[in-house]
PQR file with spaces between the fields and no chain letter, atoms N, CA, C, O and H, PARSE charges and radii, in Angstrom:
ATOM       1  N    MET     1       0.690   -1.215    0.177 -0.4000 1.5000
ATOM       2  CA   MET     1      -0.097    0.140   -0.064 -0.0000 2.0000
ATOM       3  C    MET     1       0.721    1.267   -0.042  0.5500 1.7000
ATOM       4  O    MET     1       1.581    1.409    0.827 -0.5500 1.4000
ATOM       5  N    LYS     2       0.475    2.293   -1.159 -0.4000 1.5000
ATOM       6  CA   LYS     2       0.881    3.267   -0.769 -0.0000 2.0000
ATOM       7  C    LYS     2       1.302    4.150    0.457  0.5500 1.7000
ATOM       8  O    LYS     2       0.744    3.927    1.531 -0.5500 1.4000
ATOM       9  H    LYS     2      -0.223    2.178   -1.865  0.4000 1.0000
ATOM      10  N    THR     3       2.218    5.105    0.373 -0.4000 1.5000
ATOM      11  CA   THR     3       2.405    5.760    1.779 -0.0000 2.0000
ATOM      12  C    THR     3       1.314    7.039    1.320  0.5500 1.7000
ATOM      13  O    THR     3       0.792    7.247    2.415 -0.5500 1.4000
ATOM      14  H    THR     3       2.671    5.287   -0.499  0.4000 1.0000
ATOM      15  N    GLY     4       0.840    7.745    0.627 -0.4000 1.5000
ATOM      16  CA   GLY     4       0.028    8.442    0.435 -0.0000 2.0000
ATOM      17  C    GLY     4      -1.392    7.921    0.874  0.5500 1.7000
ATOM      18  O    GLY     4      -1.974    8.563    1.749 -0.5500 1.4000
ATOM      19  H    GLY     4       1.264    7.576   -0.262  0.4000 1.0000
ATOM      20  N    LEU     5      -1.999    6.798    0.329 -0.4000 1.5000
ATOM      21  CA   LEU     5      -3.421    5.881    0.565 -0.0000 2.0000
ATOM      22  C    LEU     5      -2.689    6.170    2.559  0.5500 1.7000
ATOM      23  O    LEU     5      -3.017    7.228    3.096 -0.5500 1.4000
ATOM      24  H    LEU     5      -1.527    6.277   -0.382  0.4000 1.0000
ATOM      25  N    LYS     6      -2.181    5.603    3.020 -0.4000 1.5000
ATOM      26  CA   LYS     6      -1.834    5.512    4.580 -0.0000 2.0000
ATOM      27  C    LYS     6      -2.161    6.543    4.945  0.5500 1.7000
ATOM      28  O    LYS     6      -3.173    6.671    5.634 -0.5500 1.4000
ATOM      29  H    LYS     6      -1.914    4.743    2.584  0.4000 1.0000
ATOM      30  N    ILE     7      -1.815    7.006    4.784 -0.4000 1.5000
ATOM      31  CA   ILE     7      -1.768    8.865    5.388 -0.0000 2.0000
ATOM      32  C    ILE     7      -3.365    9.274    5.060  0.5500 1.7000
ATOM      33  O    ILE     7      -3.855    9.667    6.118 -0.5500 1.4000
ATOM      34  H    ILE     7      -0.993    6.902    4.224  0.4000 1.0000
ATOM      35  N    VAL     8      -4.130    9.312    4.217 -0.4000 1.5000
ATOM      36  CA   VAL     8      -5.557    9.255    3.639 -0.0000 2.0000
ATOM      37  C    VAL     8      -6.338    8.493    4.498  0.5500 1.7000
ATOM      38  O    VAL     8      -7.284    9.038    5.067 -0.5500 1.4000
ATOM      39  H    VAL     8      -3.732    8.993    3.357  0.4000 1.0000
ATOM      40  N    LEU     9      -6.035    7.050    4.723 -0.4000 1.5000
ATOM      41  CA   LEU     9      -7.027    6.262    5.207 -0.0000 2.0000
ATOM      42  C    LEU     9      -6.409    6.460    7.247  0.5500 1.7000
ATOM      43  O    LEU     9      -6.966    5.906    8.194 -0.5500 1.4000
ATOM      44  H    LEU     9      -5.267    6.608    4.261  0.4000 1.0000
ATOM      45  N    THR    10      -5.659    7.028    7.297 -0.4000 1.5000
ATOM      46  CA   THR    10      -5.434    7.569    8.978 -0.0000 2.0000
ATOM      47  C    THR    10      -5.833    8.744    9.508  0.5500 1.7000
ATOM      48  O    THR    10      -5.866    8.985   10.715 -0.5500 1.4000
ATOM      49  H    THR    10      -5.206    7.478    6.527  0.4000 1.0000
ATOM      50  N    ILE    11      -6.251    9.756    8.316 -0.4000 1.5000
ATOM      51  CA   ILE    11      -7.033   10.641    8.685 -0.0000 2.0000
ATOM      52  C    ILE    11      -8.219   10.887    8.764  0.5500 1.7000
ATOM      53  O    ILE    11      -8.817   11.571    9.594 -0.5500 1.4000
ATOM      54  H    ILE    11      -6.224    9.560    7.336  0.4000 1.0000
ATOM      55  N    VAL    12      -8.752   10.078    7.504 -0.4000 1.5000
ATOM      56  CA   VAL    12      -9.814    9.272    7.547 -0.0000 2.0000
ATOM      57  C    VAL    12     -10.184    8.698    8.563  0.5500 1.7000
ATOM      58  O    VAL    12     -11.394    8.904    8.659 -0.5500 1.4000
ATOM      59  H    VAL    12      -8.265    9.522    6.830  0.4000 1.0000
ATOM      60  N    ALA    13      -9.744    7.938    9.592 -0.4000 1.5000
ATOM      61  CA   ALA    13      -9.522    7.292   10.825 -0.0000 2.0000
ATOM      62  C    ALA    13     -10.005    8.143   11.839  0.5500 1.7000
ATOM      63  O    ALA    13     -10.891    7.800   12.621 -0.5500 1.4000
ATOM      64  H    ALA    13      -8.761    7.771    9.515  0.4000 1.0000
ATOM      65  N    PHE    14      -9.456    9.229   11.850 -0.4000 1.5000
ATOM      66  CA   PHE    14      -9.282   10.679   12.882 -0.0000 2.0000
ATOM      67  C    PHE    14     -10.043   11.039   12.481  0.5500 1.7000
ATOM      68  O    PHE    14     -10.265   11.961   13.266 -0.5500 1.4000
ATOM      69  H    PHE    14      -8.737    9.508   11.215  0.4000 1.0000
ATOM      70  N    LEU    15     -10.879   11.101   11.674 -0.4000 1.5000
ATOM      71  CA   LEU    15     -11.944   11.986   11.717 -0.0000 2.0000
ATOM      72  C    LEU    15     -13.216   10.779   11.613  0.5500 1.7000
ATOM      73  O    LEU    15     -14.145   11.220   10.937 -0.5500 1.4000
ATOM      74  H    LEU    15     -10.699   10.352   11.037  0.4000 1.0000
ATOM      75  N    ILE    16     -13.354   10.002   11.895 -0.4000 1.5000
ATOM      76  CA   ILE    16     -14.896    9.229   12.618 -0.0000 2.0000
ATOM      77  C    ILE    16     -14.698    8.814   14.174  0.5500 1.7000
ATOM      78  O    ILE    16     -15.646    8.381   14.829 -0.5500 1.4000
ATOM      79  H    ILE    16     -12.599    9.644   12.444  0.4000 1.0000
ATOM      80  N    LEU    17     -13.534    8.958   14.663 -0.4000 1.5000
ATOM      81  CA   LEU    17     -12.745    9.041   15.933 -0.0000 2.0000
ATOM      82  C    LEU    17     -13.973   10.476   16.577  0.5500 1.7000
ATOM      83  O    LEU    17     -14.980   10.592   17.276 -0.5500 1.4000
ATOM      84  H    LEU    17     -12.763    9.309   14.131  0.4000 1.0000
ATOM      85  N    GLY    18     -12.968   11.369   15.716 -0.4000 1.5000
ATOM      86  CA   GLY    18     -13.624   12.767   16.572 -0.0000 2.0000
ATOM      87  C    GLY    18     -15.061   12.601   16.259  0.5500 1.7000
ATOM      88  O    GLY    18     -15.775   12.715   17.255 -0.5500 1.4000
ATOM      89  H    GLY    18     -12.150   11.275   15.149  0.4000 1.0000
ATOM      90  N    VAL    19     -15.700   12.356   15.113 -0.4000 1.5000
ATOM      91  CA   VAL    19     -17.418   12.834   15.355 -0.0000 2.0000
ATOM      92  C    VAL    19     -18.420   11.635   16.503  0.5500 1.7000
ATOM      93  O    VAL    19     -19.598   11.712   16.851 -0.5500 1.4000
ATOM      94  H    VAL    19     -15.120   12.263   14.304  0.4000 1.0000
ATOM      95  N    PHE    20     -17.084   10.331   16.929 -0.4000 1.5000
ATOM      96  CA   PHE    20     -17.898    9.646   18.076 -0.0000 2.0000
ATOM      97  C    PHE    20     -17.671   10.501   19.367  0.5500 1.7000
ATOM      98  O    PHE    20     -18.525   10.512   20.254 -0.5500 1.4000
ATOM      99  H    PHE    20     -16.126   10.269   16.647  0.4000 1.0000
ATOM     100  N    GLN    21     -16.469   11.240   19.465 -0.4000 1.5000
ATOM     101  CA   GLN    21     -15.756   11.370   20.283 -0.0000 2.0000
ATOM     102  C    GLN    21     -16.716   12.625   20.625  0.5500 1.7000
ATOM     103  O    GLN    21     -17.210   12.853   21.729 -0.5500 1.4000
ATOM     104  H    GLN    21     -15.776   11.231   18.745  0.4000 1.0000
ATOM     105  N    VAL    22     -16.878   13.395   19.444 -0.4000 1.5000
ATOM     106  CA   VAL    22     -18.304   14.873   19.917 -0.0000 2.0000
ATOM     107  C    VAL    22     -19.422   13.739   20.309  0.5500 1.7000
ATOM     108  O    VAL    22     -19.596   13.509   21.506 -0.5500 1.4000
ATOM     109  H    VAL    22     -16.476   13.209   18.547  0.4000 1.0000
ATOM     110  N    ALA    23     -20.050   13.152   19.498 -0.4000 1.5000
ATOM     111  CA   ALA    23     -20.926   12.189   20.042 -0.0000 2.0000
ATOM     112  C    ALA    23     -21.228   11.846   21.357  0.5500 1.7000
ATOM     113  O    ALA    23     -22.335   11.830   21.894 -0.5500 1.4000
ATOM     114  H    ALA    23     -19.909   13.339   18.526  0.4000 1.0000
ATOM     115  N    LEU    24     -20.112   11.567   21.836 -0.4000 1.5000
ATOM     116  CA   LEU    24     -20.035   10.820   23.583 -0.0000 2.0000
ATOM     117  C    LEU    24     -19.733   11.844   24.467  0.5500 1.7000
ATOM     118  O    LEU    24     -19.762   11.671   25.686 -0.5500 1.4000
ATOM     119  H    LEU    24     -19.212   11.580   21.400  0.4000 1.0000
ATOM     120  N    LYS    25     -19.402   13.058   23.863 -0.4000 1.5000
ATOM     121  CA   LYS    25     -19.321   14.168   25.075 -0.0000 2.0000
ATOM     122  C    LYS    25     -21.051   14.672   24.869  0.5500 1.7000
ATOM     123  O    LYS    25     -21.703   15.190   25.775 -0.5500 1.4000
ATOM     124  H    LYS    25     -19.378   13.198   22.873  0.4000 1.0000
ATOM     125  N    GLY    26     -21.418   14.471   23.905 -0.4000 1.5000
ATOM     126  CA   GLY    26     -23.019   15.505   24.289 -0.0000 2.0000
ATOM     127  C    GLY    26     -22.942   16.791   22.999  0.5500 1.7000
ATOM     128  O    GLY    26     -23.951   17.495   22.954 -0.5500 1.4000
ATOM     129  H    GLY    26     -20.889   14.050   23.169  0.4000 1.0000
ATOM     130  N    GLY    27     -21.791   17.133   21.944 -0.4000 1.5000
ATOM     131  CA   GLY    27     -21.148   18.619   21.303 -0.0000 2.0000
ATOM     132  C    GLY    27     -20.716   19.130   22.133  0.5500 1.7000
ATOM     133  O    GLY    27     -20.635   20.333   21.885 -0.5500 1.4000
ATOM     134  H    GLY    27     -20.972   16.561   21.980  0.4000 1.0000
ATOM     135  N    ASP    28     -20.311   18.847   23.190 -0.4000 1.5000
ATOM     136  CA   ASP    28     -20.365   19.625   24.317 -0.0000 2.0000
ATOM     137  C    ASP    28     -18.519   20.011   24.230  0.5500 1.7000
ATOM     138  O    ASP    28     -17.927   19.553   25.207 -0.5500 1.4000
ATOM     139  H    ASP    28     -20.376   17.870   23.392  0.4000 1.0000
ATOM     140  N    SER    29     -17.813   20.591   23.450 -0.4000 1.5000
ATOM     141  CA   SER    29     -16.287   20.398   22.697 -0.0000 2.0000
ATOM     142  C    SER    29     -15.821   21.095   24.530  0.5500 1.7000
ATOM     143  O    SER    29     -14.766   20.708   25.033 -0.5500 1.4000
ATOM     144  H    SER    29     -18.294   20.964   22.656  0.4000 1.0000
ATOM     145  N    SER    30     -16.695   22.041   25.271 -0.4000 1.5000
ATOM     146  CA   SER    30     -15.278   22.623   26.056 -0.0000 2.0000
ATOM     147  C    SER    30     -15.317   21.957   27.258  0.5500 1.7000
ATOM     148  O    SER    30     -14.798   22.307   28.318 -0.5500 1.4000
ATOM     149  H    SER    30     -17.552   22.356   24.862  0.4000 1.0000
ATOM     150  N    ARG    31     -16.281   20.498   26.907 -0.4000 1.5000
ATOM     151  CA   ARG    31     -15.791   19.759   28.827 -0.0000 2.0000
ATOM     152  C    ARG    31     -14.588   19.046   28.595  0.5500 1.7000
ATOM     153  O    ARG    31     -14.608   18.531   27.478 -0.5500 1.4000
ATOM     154  H    ARG    31     -16.702   20.214   26.045  0.4000 1.0000
ATOM     155  N    PRO    32     -13.395   18.790   29.324 -0.5600 1.5000
ATOM     156  CA   PRO    32     -12.228   17.488   28.749  0.2800 2.0000
ATOM     157  C    PRO    32     -12.357   16.172   28.911  0.5500 1.7000
ATOM     158  O    PRO    32     -12.925   15.625   29.857 -0.5500 1.4000
ATOM     159  N    GLY    33     -11.802   15.616   27.938 -0.4000 1.5000
ATOM     160  CA   GLY    33     -11.966   14.188   28.712 -0.0000 2.0000
ATOM     161  C    GLY    33     -11.770   13.381   26.891  0.5500 1.7000
ATOM     162  O    GLY    33     -11.633   13.876   25.773 -0.5500 1.4000
ATOM     163  H    GLY    33     -11.340   16.060   27.170  0.4000 1.0000
ATOM     164  N    ALA    34     -11.876   11.555   27.561 -0.4000 1.5000
ATOM     165  CA   ALA    34     -12.229   11.129   26.600 -0.0000 2.0000
ATOM     166  C    ALA    34     -13.747   10.788   25.626  0.5500 1.7000
ATOM     167  O    ALA    34     -13.842   10.204   24.547 -0.5500 1.4000
ATOM     168  H    ALA    34     -11.987   11.154   28.470  0.4000 1.0000
ATOM     169  N    GLY    35     -14.917   11.460   26.570 -0.4000 1.5000
ATOM     170  CA   GLY    35     -16.156   10.293   26.682 -0.0000 2.0000
ATOM     171  C    GLY    35     -16.213    9.407   27.224  0.5500 1.7000
ATOM     172  O    GLY    35     -16.421    8.408   26.535 -0.5500 1.4000
ATOM     173  H    GLY    35     -14.841   11.934   27.447  0.4000 1.0000
ATOM     174  N    GLY    36     -16.095    9.230   28.505 -0.4000 1.5000
ATOM     175  CA   GLY    36     -15.959    7.520   29.192 -0.0000 2.0000
ATOM     176  C    GLY    36     -15.050    6.376   28.829  0.5500 1.7000
ATOM     177  O    GLY    36     -14.039    6.306   28.131 -0.5500 1.4000
ATOM     178  H    GLY    36     -15.927   10.041   29.065  0.4000 1.0000
ATOM     179  N    PRO    37     -15.601    5.674   29.393 -0.5600 1.5000
ATOM     180  CA   PRO    37     -14.977    4.099   29.099  0.2800 2.0000
ATOM     181  C    PRO    37     -15.223    3.894   27.727  0.5500 1.7000
ATOM     182  O    PRO    37     -14.255    3.361   27.185 -0.5500 1.4000
ATOM     183  N    ILE    38     -16.505    4.204   26.694 -0.4000 1.5000
ATOM     184  CA   ILE    38     -16.489    3.923   25.580 -0.0000 2.0000
ATOM     185  C    ILE    38     -15.522    4.558   25.093  0.5500 1.7000
ATOM     186  O    ILE    38     -14.553    3.956   24.629 -0.5500 1.4000
ATOM     187  H    ILE    38     -17.291    4.637   27.134  0.4000 1.0000
ATOM     188  N    GLY    39     -15.609    5.969   25.109 -0.4000 1.5000
ATOM     189  CA   GLY    39     -14.214    6.703   24.845 -0.0000 2.0000
ATOM     190  C    GLY    39     -12.924    6.061   24.144  0.5500 1.7000
ATOM     191  O    GLY    39     -12.515    5.874   22.998 -0.5500 1.4000
ATOM     192  H    GLY    39     -16.396    6.458   25.485  0.4000 1.0000
ATOM     193  N    ILE    40     -12.480    5.810   25.550 -0.4000 1.5000
ATOM     194  CA   ILE    40     -10.896    5.284   25.844 -0.0000 2.0000
ATOM     195  C    ILE    40     -11.394    4.261   24.980  0.5500 1.7000
ATOM     196  O    ILE    40     -10.649    4.180   24.003 -0.5500 1.4000
ATOM     197  H    ILE    40     -12.812    5.962   26.481  0.4000 1.0000
ATOM     198  N    ILE    41     -12.572    3.243   24.912 -0.4000 1.5000
ATOM     199  CA   ILE    41     -11.996    2.129   23.976 -0.0000 2.0000
ATOM     200  C    ILE    41     -11.932    2.498   22.412  0.5500 1.7000
ATOM     201  O    ILE    41     -11.354    1.918   21.493 -0.5500 1.4000
ATOM     202  H    ILE    41     -13.177    3.309   25.705  0.4000 1.0000
ATOM     203  N    LEU    42     -12.466    3.283   22.418 -0.4000 1.5000
ATOM     204  CA   LEU    42     -12.683    4.133   20.834 -0.0000 2.0000
ATOM     205  C    LEU    42     -11.073    4.639   20.546  0.5500 1.7000
ATOM     206  O    LEU    42     -10.702    4.568   19.375 -0.5500 1.4000
ATOM     207  H    LEU    42     -12.936    3.754   23.164  0.4000 1.0000
ATOM     208  N    LEU    43      -9.916    5.244   21.760 -0.4000 1.5000
ATOM     209  CA   LEU    43      -9.509    5.559   21.084 -0.0000 2.0000
ATOM     210  C    LEU    43      -7.968    4.219   20.649  0.5500 1.7000
ATOM     211  O    LEU    43      -7.134    4.373   19.756 -0.5500 1.4000
ATOM     212  H    LEU    43     -10.218    5.302   22.712  0.4000 1.0000
ATOM     213  N    PHE    44      -8.075    2.881   21.750 -0.4000 1.5000
ATOM     214  CA   PHE    44      -7.991    2.208   21.592 -0.0000 2.0000
ATOM     215  C    PHE    44      -7.292    1.537   20.805  0.5500 1.7000
ATOM     216  O    PHE    44      -6.120    1.186   20.666 -0.5500 1.4000
ATOM     217  H    PHE    44      -8.752    2.756   22.476  0.4000 1.0000
ATOM     218  N    ALA    45      -9.109    1.344   19.897 -0.4000 1.5000
ATOM     219  CA   ALA    45      -9.232    0.375   18.422 -0.0000 2.0000
ATOM     220  C    ALA    45      -8.482    1.835   17.904  0.5500 1.7000
ATOM     221  O    ALA    45      -7.486    1.640   17.207 -0.5500 1.4000
ATOM     222  H    ALA    45     -10.061    1.629   20.010  0.4000 1.0000
ATOM     223  N    PHE    46      -8.762    2.961   18.105 -0.4000 1.5000
ATOM     224  CA   PHE    46      -8.042    4.173   16.651 -0.0000 2.0000
ATOM     225  C    PHE    46      -6.505    3.806   16.489  0.5500 1.7000
ATOM     226  O    PHE    46      -5.925    3.648   15.415 -0.5500 1.4000
ATOM     227  H    PHE    46      -9.571    3.119   18.671  0.4000 1.0000
ATOM     228  N    ILE    47      -6.005    3.710   17.643 -0.4000 1.5000
ATOM     229  CA   ILE    47      -4.516    3.300   17.586 -0.0000 2.0000
ATOM     230  C    ILE    47      -4.539    1.948   16.932  0.5500 1.7000
ATOM     231  O    ILE    47      -4.015    1.820   15.826 -0.5500 1.4000
ATOM     232  H    ILE    47      -6.476    3.839   18.516  0.4000 1.0000
ATOM     233  N    ALA    48      -4.901    1.302   17.315 -0.4000 1.5000
ATOM     234  CA   ALA    48      -4.749   -0.928   16.851 -0.0000 2.0000
ATOM     235  C    ALA    48      -5.090   -0.231   15.532  0.5500 1.7000
ATOM     236  O    ALA    48      -4.008   -0.010   14.987 -0.5500 1.4000
ATOM     237  H    ALA    48      -5.327    1.407   18.214  0.4000 1.0000
ATOM     238  N    GLY    49      -5.952    0.156   14.870 -0.4000 1.5000
ATOM     239  CA   GLY    49      -5.925    0.320   13.677 -0.0000 2.0000
ATOM     240  C    GLY    49      -5.488    1.794   12.892  0.5500 1.7000
ATOM     241  O    GLY    49      -6.142    2.152   11.912 -0.5500 1.4000
ATOM     242  H    GLY    49      -6.831   -0.024   15.312  0.4000 1.0000
ATOM     243  N    VAL    50      -4.492    2.507   13.328 -0.4000 1.5000
ATOM     244  CA   VAL    50      -3.831    3.004   12.604 -0.0000 2.0000
ATOM     245  C    VAL    50      -2.484    2.046   12.574  0.5500 1.7000
ATOM     246  O    VAL    50      -1.897    1.747   11.534 -0.5500 1.4000
ATOM     247  H    VAL    50      -3.962    2.216   14.124  0.4000 1.0000
ATOM     248  N    THR    51      -2.187    1.717   13.598 -0.4000 1.5000
ATOM     249  CA   THR    51      -1.246    0.572   13.695 -0.0000 2.0000
ATOM     250  C    THR    51      -1.177   -0.391   12.786  0.5500 1.7000
ATOM     251  O    THR    51      -0.118   -0.580   12.187 -0.5500 1.4000
ATOM     252  H    THR    51      -2.664    1.960   14.442  0.4000 1.0000
ATOM     253  N    ALA    52      -2.097   -1.018   12.581 -0.4000 1.5000
ATOM     254  CA   ALA    52      -2.755   -2.005   11.241 -0.0000 2.0000
ATOM     255  C    ALA    52      -2.379   -1.589    9.989  0.5500 1.7000
ATOM     256  O    ALA    52      -1.609   -2.280    9.322 -0.5500 1.4000
ATOM     257  H    ALA    52      -2.957   -0.864   13.067  0.4000 1.0000
ATOM     258  N    ILE    53      -2.755   -0.706    9.641 -0.4000 1.5000
ATOM     259  CA   ILE    53      -2.678    0.526    8.410 -0.0000 2.0000
ATOM     260  C    ILE    53      -1.448    0.706    8.147  0.5500 1.7000
ATOM     261  O    ILE    53      -1.035    0.611    6.991 -0.5500 1.4000
ATOM     262  H    ILE    53      -3.380   -0.144   10.182  0.4000 1.0000
ATOM     263  N    TRP    54      -0.452    1.069    9.442 -0.4000 1.5000
ATOM     264  CA   TRP    54       0.944    1.127    8.591 -0.0000 2.0000
ATOM     265  C    TRP    54       1.940    0.039    8.782  0.5500 1.7000
ATOM     266  O    TRP    54       3.135    0.173    8.519 -0.5500 1.4000
ATOM     267  H    TRP    54      -0.788    1.146   10.381  0.4000 1.0000
ATOM     268  N    LYS    55       1.400   -1.033    9.247 -0.4000 1.5000
ATOM     269  CA   LYS    55       2.293   -2.363    9.120 -0.0000 2.0000
ATOM     270  C    LYS    55       1.621   -3.377    7.801  0.5500 1.7000
ATOM     271  O    LYS    55       2.269   -4.292    7.292 -0.5500 1.4000
ATOM     272  H    LYS    55       0.429   -1.141    9.461  0.4000 1.0000
ATOM     273  N    TYR    56       0.628   -3.114    7.509 -0.4000 1.5000
ATOM     274  CA   TYR    56       0.284   -3.768    6.241 -0.0000 2.0000
ATOM     275  C    TYR    56       0.802   -3.202    5.114  0.5500 1.7000
ATOM     276  O    TYR    56       0.762   -2.017    4.782 -0.5500 1.4000
ATOM     277  H    TYR    56       0.101   -2.371    7.922  0.4000 1.0000
ATOM     278  N    ASN    57       1.619   -4.752    4.171 -0.4000 1.5000
ATOM     279  CA   ASN    57       2.213   -4.670    3.205 -0.0000 2.0000
ATOM     280  C    ASN    57       1.787   -6.045    2.443  0.5500 1.7000
ATOM     281  O    ASN    57       1.918   -7.239    2.712 -0.5500 1.4000
ATOM     282  H    ASN    57       1.652   -5.714    4.441  0.4000 1.0000
ATOM     283  N    PRO    58       1.290   -5.410    1.507 -0.5600 1.5000
ATOM     284  CA   PRO    58       1.006   -7.009    0.468  0.2800 2.0000
ATOM     285  C    PRO    58       1.915   -7.232   -0.588  0.5500 1.7000
ATOM     286  O    PRO    58       1.776   -8.333   -1.121 -0.5500 1.4000
ATOM     287  N    ASP    59       2.802   -6.513   -1.045 -0.4000 1.5000
ATOM     288  CA   ASP    59       3.498   -6.850   -1.385 -0.0000 2.0000
ATOM     289  C    ASP    59       4.953   -7.455   -1.047  0.5500 1.7000
ATOM     290  O    ASP    59       5.862   -7.053   -1.773 -0.5500 1.4000
ATOM     291  H    ASP    59       2.915   -5.619   -0.612  0.4000 1.0000
ATOM     292  N    LYS    60       5.267   -8.334   -0.075 -0.4000 1.5000
ATOM     293  CA   LYS    60       5.829   -8.595    0.652 -0.0000 2.0000
ATOM     294  C    LYS    60       5.461   -9.845    0.747  0.5500 1.7000
ATOM     295  O    LYS    60       4.254   -9.992    0.938 -0.5500 1.4000
ATOM     296  H    LYS    60       4.528   -8.660    0.515  0.4000 1.0000
ATOM     297  N    LYS    61       6.282  -11.082    0.660 -0.4000 1.5000
ATOM     298  CA   LYS    61       5.890  -12.175   -0.177 -0.0000 2.0000
ATOM     299  C    LYS    61       5.459  -13.160    1.393  0.5500 1.7000
ATOM     300  O    LYS    61       5.820  -12.483    2.356 -0.5500 1.4000
ATOM     301  H    LYS    61       7.262  -10.963    0.506  0.4000 1.0000
ATOM     302  N    ASP    62       5.055  -14.008    1.684 -0.4000 1.5000
ATOM     303  CA   ASP    62       5.213  -15.015    2.532 -0.0000 2.0000
ATOM     304  C    ASP    62       5.970  -16.367    2.301  0.5500 1.7000
ATOM     305  O    ASP    62       5.642  -17.285    1.549 -0.5500 1.4000
ATOM     306  H    ASP    62       4.761  -14.557    0.902  0.4000 1.0000
ATOM     307  N    ASP    63       7.178  -16.264    3.215 -0.4000 1.5000
ATOM     308  CA   ASP    63       7.991  -17.533    3.349 -0.0000 2.0000
ATOM     309  C    ASP    63       7.097  -18.429    4.488  0.5500 1.7000
ATOM     310  O    ASP    63       7.631  -18.628    5.579 -0.5500 1.4000
ATOM     311  H    ASP    63       7.444  -15.518    3.826  0.4000 1.0000
ATOM     312  N    THR    64       6.194  -18.787    4.317 -0.4000 1.5000
ATOM     313  CA   THR    64       5.929  -20.161    4.817 -0.0000 2.0000
ATOM     314  C    THR    64       5.974  -21.177    4.531  0.5500 1.7000
ATOM     315  O    THR    64       6.003  -21.159    3.301 -0.5500 1.4000
ATOM     316  H    THR    64       5.761  -18.625    3.430  0.4000 1.0000
ATOM     317  N    PRO    65       6.004  -22.254    4.900 -0.5600 1.5000
ATOM     318  CA   PRO    65       6.287  -23.144    4.243  0.2800 2.0000
ATOM     319  C    PRO    65       5.541  -24.249    3.581  0.5500 1.7000
ATOM     320  O    PRO    65       5.781  -25.328    3.040 -0.5500 1.4000
ATOM     321  N    SER    66       4.008  -23.099    4.019 -0.4000 1.5000
ATOM     322  CA   SER    66       2.577  -24.115    3.211 -0.0000 2.0000
ATOM     323  C    SER    66       2.656  -23.093    1.712  0.5500 1.7000
ATOM     324  O    SER    66       1.904  -23.129    0.738 -0.5500 1.4000
ATOM     325  H    SER    66       3.813  -22.223    4.459  0.4000 1.0000
ATOM     326  N    ASN    67       3.500  -22.470    1.890 -0.4000 1.5000
ATOM     327  CA   ASN    67       3.796  -21.747    0.013 -0.0000 2.0000
ATOM     328  C    ASN    67       4.422  -22.629   -0.608  0.5500 1.7000
ATOM     329  O    ASN    67       5.418  -23.332   -0.436 -0.5500 1.4000
ATOM     330  H    ASN    67       4.111  -22.440    2.681  0.4000 1.0000
ATOM     331  N    ASN    68       3.216  -22.366   -1.791 -0.4000 1.5000
ATOM     332  CA   ASN    68       3.044  -23.555   -3.414 -0.0000 2.0000
ATOM     333  C    ASN    68       4.219  -23.801   -3.519  0.5500 1.7000
ATOM     334  O    ASN    68       4.755  -24.895   -3.340 -0.5500 1.4000
ATOM     335  H    ASN    68       2.407  -21.795   -1.931  0.4000 1.0000
ATOM     336  N    GLU    69       5.078  -22.077   -4.034 -0.4000 1.5000
ATOM     337  CA   GLU    69       5.747  -21.538   -4.625 -0.0000 2.0000
ATOM     338  C    GLU    69       7.042  -22.095   -4.195  0.5500 1.7000
ATOM     339  O    GLU    69       7.819  -22.593   -5.010 -0.5500 1.4000
ATOM     340  H    GLU    69       4.643  -21.188   -4.179  0.4000 1.0000
ATOM     341  N    ASN    70       7.348  -22.006   -2.651 -0.4000 1.5000
ATOM     342  CA   ASN    70       8.456  -23.028   -2.015 -0.0000 2.0000
ATOM     343  C    ASN    70       8.508  -24.668   -2.351  0.5500 1.7000
ATOM     344  O    ASN    70       9.615  -25.174   -2.538 -0.5500 1.4000
ATOM     345  H    ASN    70       6.717  -21.601   -1.989  0.4000 1.0000
ATOM     346  N    ASP    71       7.611  -25.283   -2.407 -0.4000 1.5000
ATOM     347  CA   ASP    71       7.260  -26.242   -2.643 -0.0000 2.0000
ATOM     348  C    ASP    71       7.340  -27.266   -3.642  0.5500 1.7000
ATOM     349  O    ASP    71       6.441  -28.062   -3.911 -0.5500 1.4000
ATOM     350  H    ASP    71       6.712  -24.872   -2.255  0.4000 1.0000
ATOM     351  N    LYS    72       9.235  -27.152   -4.534 -0.4000 1.5000
ATOM     352  CA   LYS    72       9.209  -27.497   -5.644 -0.0000 2.0000
ATOM     353  C    LYS    72      10.152  -28.622   -6.033  0.5500 1.7000
ATOM     354  O    LYS    72      10.838  -28.709   -7.051 -0.5500 1.4000
ATOM     355  H    LYS    72       9.966  -26.505   -4.315  0.4000 1.0000
ATOM     356  N    ASN    73      10.036  -29.541   -4.922 -0.4000 1.5000
ATOM     357  CA   ASN    73      10.633  -31.144   -5.034 -0.0000 2.0000
ATOM     358  C    ASN    73      10.398  -31.840   -5.769  0.5500 1.7000
ATOM     359  O    ASN    73       9.211  -32.163   -5.810 -0.5500 1.4000
ATOM     360  H    ASN    73       9.479  -29.471   -4.095  0.4000 1.0000
ATOM     361  N    GLU    74      11.064  -32.298   -6.481 -0.4000 1.5000
ATOM     362  CA   GLU    74      10.307  -33.473   -7.306 -0.0000 2.0000
ATOM     363  C    GLU    74      11.186  -34.895   -6.858  0.5500 1.7000
ATOM     364  O    GLU    74      12.325  -35.355   -6.775 -0.5500 1.4000
ATOM     365  H    GLU    74      12.029  -32.035   -6.448  0.4000 1.0000
ATOM     366  N    LEU    75       9.514  -35.262   -6.605 -0.4000 1.5000
ATOM     367  CA   LEU    75      10.770  -36.627   -5.929 -0.0000 2.0000
ATOM     368  C    LEU    75      10.942  -37.865   -6.939  0.5500 1.7000
ATOM     369  O    LEU    75      10.316  -38.001   -7.991 -0.5500 1.4000
ATOM     370  H    LEU    75       8.589  -34.889   -6.672  0.4000 1.0000
ATOM     371  N    ASP    76      11.782  -38.628   -6.489 -0.4000 1.5000
ATOM     372  CA   ASP    76      12.127  -39.439   -7.096 -0.0000 2.0000
ATOM     373  C    ASP    76      11.669  -41.280   -7.292  0.5500 1.7000
ATOM     374  O    ASP    76      12.035  -42.282   -6.677 -0.5500 1.4000
ATOM     375  H    ASP    76      12.290  -38.519   -5.635  0.4000 1.0000
ATOM     376  N    LYS    77      10.676  -41.060   -8.499 -0.4000 1.5000
ATOM     377  CA   LYS    77      10.135  -42.777   -8.545 -0.0000 2.0000
ATOM     378  C    LYS    77      10.579  -43.808   -9.293  0.5500 1.7000
ATOM     379  O    LYS    77      10.365  -43.819  -10.505 -0.5500 1.4000
ATOM     380  H    LYS    77      10.378  -40.247   -9.000  0.4000 1.0000
ATOM     381  N    SER    78      11.429  -45.063   -8.509 -0.4000 1.5000
ATOM     382  CA   SER    78      12.203  -45.642   -9.168 -0.0000 2.0000
ATOM     383  C    SER    78      11.812  -47.032   -8.829  0.5500 1.7000
ATOM     384  O    SER    78      12.409  -47.982   -9.336 -0.5500 1.4000
ATOM     385  H    SER    78      11.603  -45.054   -7.524  0.4000 1.0000
C-alpha cells in the first residue's frame, strides 16, 4: 500500500474517531476528557487501527512452508 493512501486512511480514521468523541461528549467541546470508558475504548481501537494500516504490506512475500512456490521439490520415483 502506498504511503499516500496510508496517510489518507489515517486521516479518515481520525475524523471518524472525532465524530464519535463529539457524540459521546454530547456536542459540548468545552468539557475535557475522552468521553468516558467508551471513548477510551475507541481511542485504543483507533491506535490499533492506525498501527494495522501502517504495518500492512501486501507486496511482502509469504515465506511460510505451506507456500506452494517454495514446494517445488520433485520426488524420485524408481
